[in-house]
C-alpha positions in Angstrom: 23.8 -12.4 1.5 20.3 -13.1 2.7 18.6 -15.8 4.6 15.0 -16.9 5.1 14.8 -17.6 8.9 12.6 -18.0 11.9 14.1 -17.4 15.4 12.8 -20.7 17.0 14.4 -22.9 14.3 17.4 -24.8 15.6 18.7 -25.2 12.0 18.6 -21.5 11.5 20.4 -21.1 14.8 23.2 -23.4 13.6 23.7 -21.2 10.5 23.6 -18.0 12.5 25.9 -19.3 15.2 28.4 -20.3 12.4 28.0 -16.8 10.9 28.7 -15.1 14.3 31.7 -17.3 14.9 33.1 -16.4 11.4 32.4 -12.7 11.8 29.9 -12.8 8.9 26.7 -12.1 10.9 26.4 -8.4 9.8 26.7 -9.3 6.2 23.5 -11.5 6.2 20.1 -9.8 5.7 17.3 -11.6 7.5 14.1 -12.4 5.6 11.4 -13.7 7.9 9.8 -16.8 6.6 6.9 -19.0 7.7 8.0 -22.6 7.2 4.7 -24.3 8.0 4.7 -28.0 7.3 1.3 -27.8 5.5 0.6 -24.3 4.4 4.0 -23.6 2.8 5.3 -20.1 2.3 5.3 -19.6 -1.4 8.0 -17.0 -1.3 10.3 -19.6 0.2 9.2 -22.2 -2.2 10.2 -20.0 -5.1 13.8 -20.2 -3.8 13.7 -23.7 -2.3 11.4 -26.3 -3.7 11.0 -27.9 -0.2 9.8 -24.6 1.2 12.0 -25.0 4.3 14.2 -22.8 6.4 17.0 -21.9 6.4 17.1 -21.0 2.7 20.1 -18.9 1.9 21.0 -16.5 -0.9 24.6 -15.9 -1.9 25.7 -12.5 -3.0 25.3 -13.6 -6.7 21.7 -14.7 -6.1 22.3 -18.4 -6.0 20.3 -20.2 -3.3 21.7 -22.8 -0.9 19.9 -25.2 1.4 20.0 -26.9 3.9 21.8 -25.8 7.1 24.7 -28.2 6.5 25.4 -26.8 3.0 25.0 -23.2 4.2 27.4 -23.6 7.1 30.0 -25.2 4.9 29.6 -22.3 2.4 30.0 -19.7 5.1 33.1 -21.5 6.3 34.6 -21.4 2.8 34.5 -17.6 2.7 38.2 -17.4 3.7 37.8 -18.4 7.4 37.8 -22.3 7.5 37.3 -22.4 11.3 34.1 -24.3 11.6 34.9 -27.5 9.6 38.1 -29.0 10.9 40.5 -30.9 8.7 41.8 -34.5 9.0 40.3 -37.1 11.3 38.6 -34.4 13.4 36.5 -33.4 10.3 34.9 -36.9 10.3 34.2 -36.7 14.0 32.6 -33.3 13.7 30.5 -34.3 10.6 29.3 -37.4 12.5 28.3 -35.3 15.5 26.5 -32.9 13.2 24.6 -35.8 11.5 23.6 -37.2 14.9 22.5 -33.8 16.3 20.5 -33.1 13.1 18.9 -36.5 13.4 17.9 -35.7 17.0 16.4 -32.5 15.7 14.5 -34.2 12.9 12.9 -36.5 15.5 12.1 -33.5 17.8 10.6 -31.6 14.9 8.4 -34.5 14.0 7.1 -34.6 17.6 6.6 -30.8 17.5 4.6 -30.9 14.3 2.5 -33.8 15.5 1.6 -32.1 18.7 1.2 -28.5 17.3 -0.5 -29.1 14.0 -2.3 -32.5 14.1 -5.6 -32.9 15.9 -5.2 -34.6 19.3 -7.5 -37.5 18.4 -5.2 -38.3 15.5 -2.0 -38.4 17.5 -0.2 -41.7 17.2 1.3 -42.5 20.6 3.7 -45.3 19.3 5.0 -42.9 16.6 5.7 -40.2 19.2 7.3 -42.7 21.5 9.6 -43.9 18.8 10.8 -40.4 17.9 11.5 -39.7 21.6 13.5 -42.9 21.8 15.7 -41.6 19.0 16.2 -38.4 21.0 17.1 -40.3 24.1 19.6 -42.5 22.3 21.3 -39.5 20.7 21.6 -37.7 24.0 23.0 -40.9 25.7 25.6 -41.1 22.9 26.7 -37.5 23.5 26.9 -38.2 27.2 29.1 -41.2 26.7 31.4 -39.3 24.3 31.4 -35.9 26.0 35.2 -36.1 26.5 35.6 -35.5 22.7 33.6 -32.2 22.9 35.7 -30.2 25.3 37.8 -27.3 24.0 36.2 -27.5 20.6 34.0 -25.0 18.7 33.2 -26.5 15.3 30.3 -27.7 13.3 30.0 -30.8 15.5 29.8 -29.0 18.9 27.7 -26.2 17.4 25.2 -28.7 16.1 25.0 -30.5 19.4 24.6 -27.2 21.3 21.7 -26.2 19.0 20.0 -29.5 19.4 20.2 -29.4 23.2 19.1 -25.8 23.2 16.0 -26.7 21.2 15.1 -29.4 23.7 15.3 -26.8 26.4 13.1 -24.4 24.3 10.4 -26.8 23.1 10.6 -29.8 25.4 11.6 -28.8 28.9 9.6 -31.6 30.3 12.0 -34.1 28.8 14.5 -33.1 31.5 17.4 -34.4 29.3 20.0 -33.4 32.0 18.9 -36.1 34.4 21.5 -38.8 34.6 23.7 -37.0 32.2 25.8 -34.7 34.4 28.8 -34.6 32.1 26.8 -33.5 29.1 24.9 -31.0 31.1 28.1 -29.5 32.5 29.6 -29.2 29.0 26.4 -27.6 27.6 26.1 -25.1 30.4 29.6 -23.7 29.5 29.3 -24.1 25.7 25.9 -22.3 25.5 27.5 -19.2 27.0 30.1 -18.7 24.3 29.2 -15.6 22.2 28.0 -17.4 19.0 25.6 -19.5 21.0 24.5 -16.9 23.5 23.6 -14.4 20.7 21.5 -17.0 18.8 19.3 -18.5 21.5 15.7 -19.2 20.3 12.9 -16.9 21.2 
């Protein structure tokens, strides 16, 4: 198996944390890719029309994308530990969707600031994306009781989202007023699959 990756990507981190948890990490070859929003890496585009990472290659050469699909594929390889069954599955998938939405908003802000000229920044647009991030974090704070003692696609997604905020947006100070979520994250981010995949 192979993956186009970049270490700072929270979506790549989600895949690799899943791989670590399932004992599959050593079976995945890393292919460094430049997933630029404008100047797309044509090697990645050949495998994934969107030119985004992570892009994953199964052993038979078939490509998979995005992180949600890749994580579910990895979980299907005889382990079935990351995607729970029954009602908890829907809880975990909902958490994954919300964490991914938080990351989508964060990535939009990141691209706007990093790649667009300052004079073209749209303040209202940036504020609107930040509001999405704040709403998602507030939801996780209000529902943190559901997260304890779980390591699944929901909690991994939330952990990767909060870790990305620490990495790219430390000035957001998301922990302020959210002591319960901060306490949960401080412990969750130390479990091996998270500790070994922190962004650089």
